[in-house]
N, C-alpha and C positions, 0 to 999 in steps of 0.2 A: 053584255056590252052596255055601257051607259047610254042613256038617251042623248039625243042631239041637244046641243046647247046653242043659244043665239048670242052672237057677238056683233059689235058694230062693224060695219064694212071697212072702216079705216084701220081697224085692228087686223082684219083679215088681209087687207092690202100690205100692212107692215110685215106680216108673217111671210107673204109670198115675195114681195119686192124689196124688203129690207127697210129698216128704220131704227128708231130708238130701242135698243135692246132692253132698257130699263123700264120702258113703258109698262105700267101696271096691268093694262088691259091685255097687252101681248103676253106678259108672263102668266096671267090667268088662263089665256087661250091655250098656251103651249103646255101648261100643266095639266089642263083638261084633256088635250089630245094624247099626251104621252101617259096620263094617269100617274104622274110622279111630280115631286116638287122641283120647279124649274126657277132658278134665280137669273139675275142679269148675266152672270158669268157663264151659265149654261145655255142661255137663250139662243145663241147663234147655232149650237149643235142641235138643239131640240127643233128649232125652226127648220133646219136643213132636212131633218128626218121627217118632220110633218109635211112640208111642202112637197116632198118626193112622193108621199102617198097621195096628197091632194092632186098633184099633177097626173098621177096614174088614173085617178077618178075623172078628172076634167082636163084632158090634154090640151084643149083649146086655150086654157089659161096661160100656158107656157108662151104663147105668142102675143098675149095681151099686155098692154102697158098698165102702169099703176092707175092711170086715169081711165083706161077702159074698164078695169076691174072695179074701181071705185063707182063707175057709172052703172053697174049692175044693180045697185040698190043701196039702202041705208044700213041694212042688216043682213046677216047670213047665219044660217043655222048649220053647224058641223057636228059630226060624230067623232068619238075618240077613235084612235087608231085601232085597227083590228089586233087580236091577241098576239099574233106572231110579230107584227110591227112594234106593238107596245113592248113586248119582251126584249126585242132588239134594242129599242130606244132606252128602256130602263136599265139594260145591262150596260150600255155605253155611259149613260148618265151616272150609274153607280161606280163604274170604273173611274170616271172623272172625279167623282166626290172622293174616292180613295186617294187618287193622285194628289188632289188638292190638299187633303189632310196630311199626306206624307210631305208635300212641299211646305206646308205650314210648319210641321215639325222640324224640317230641315232649316227653314228660315230662323226658327226659334233657337236651333242649335248653333247656327252660324252667329247669331246675335250674342248668344252666351259665350261662345268661343272667342268672339271679337272683344267682348268685355273682359274676359279672362286674360286675353292677350294684352290689352291695354293695362290691366292691373299688374301683370308680370312685368311689362315694359317699364311701368312707373316704379315698381319695386326694384328692378334692376338698375334703373337710373339712381335711385337712392343708395343702393349697395355700391355702385361705381363711385358716387360722391364721397361716401364714407371711406371706401378704399383709397381714394385720392388723398383724403385728409390723413389717413393712417400713414400712407406712403411719405407725405410731406413731414408728419411728425417723426417718422422713423428717420427721414433724412437729417432733420434737425438734431435728433438724438445722436446720430453718428458723428455730426459735427462736434457736439458737446463732448462725446467720448474721446475724439481726436484731440481736443483741446486739453481734457483731463490727462490723457496719455502723455502729451507733450510736457505738461507740467510735472508729472510724475518722473519722466525721464530727466528733466532738469534737476529735480530734487536728488535723484540717484547719482547723477553726475557729481553734484556738490558733495554728496555723502562720500563718494569714491575718492574725490580730491582730499577731503578731510581725513579719510583712512590712510591715504598715501602720506599726508603730512605726519600723522601719528606714527606711521611705520618709520619714516625718516628720523624722527626725534628718538624713537627707541633705538634705532641702529647707531645714532651718533653718541648715545649714552648721556644725554642731557638730563640731569636731575633737578628738579624744581625744589627750591628750599621749602621747609615745612613751616616757616612763619616765625612768629615771635618765640614760641616754644623751642624751636630748633636752635635759635640764636642763643637762648639762655643756656641751654645745655652746652653749647660750645664754649661759652664764656666760663661756666663752671669747670669744664674740663681743663681749660687754660690756666684757671686760677689754681687748680690742684696739681698742676705740674704735669698733667698728662694731655692726651688729646681726647677728642670726643668719642673715639672708638673704644676707650677704657683700657688701652694698652699701657703698661707702666712706662714711666719716663726713664730715659737713660742719660748718662752723662758722667761727669767726674773723671777722675784718673783711670787710665786703662788698666785692667787687670793684667798681672804678669803672665797668667797662664793662657790668656786668650787674645789679648790685644785690644779689647773695647774698654771703654771708660768704666763700665760696671757690668755685672751679670744680672739682667732683669729676670732671668729664669731661675735664679737661686732663691727668689722670694717664695715662701711656702704658700702664699695666697695665689700664686700665678696659676 
């Protein structure tokens, strides 16, 4: 067991009656009593374990006020907790240290997940914006396609009307003249005494054996 160590009386009073847990003197005293490293976060637990043992040794202190204890002197010599009490205190403080480490890991994980969530939300917002743009572009494309379809339908109807007109012309047997060449051939046929088809001309006095003016079929060139 470590030798007794002297501490200021106000530090001893703070340990028993409560006070600033971050006081360096108190942390030093609690670390000595428990023989472990005590910080401000663990000070209340270490103080509770230490003063329980002190009250066992000095029961009258439980009834004394802070002023009464402070009046006992300027300094006090204390010994470290006995082995059993030290083991109990150290086990509790070690467990608290493990819980603090686990809690810190969870805090880091939560912070990481929160950052990832924010990143995903931002990315999702961007994707939604692009999707909206695509939908608007697609809608505009549908309008353009509908306009093109209506123009195509209009052209098809006009083509059908033209085809109907052509069919009517064919059905009525209308022949369009061939132009200047056709006219010249007709004139030549008329000058030669025939027609444009090349058939021989007929006329003159009727033949006695048939009744026509002549027999065009008697010509050897027919």
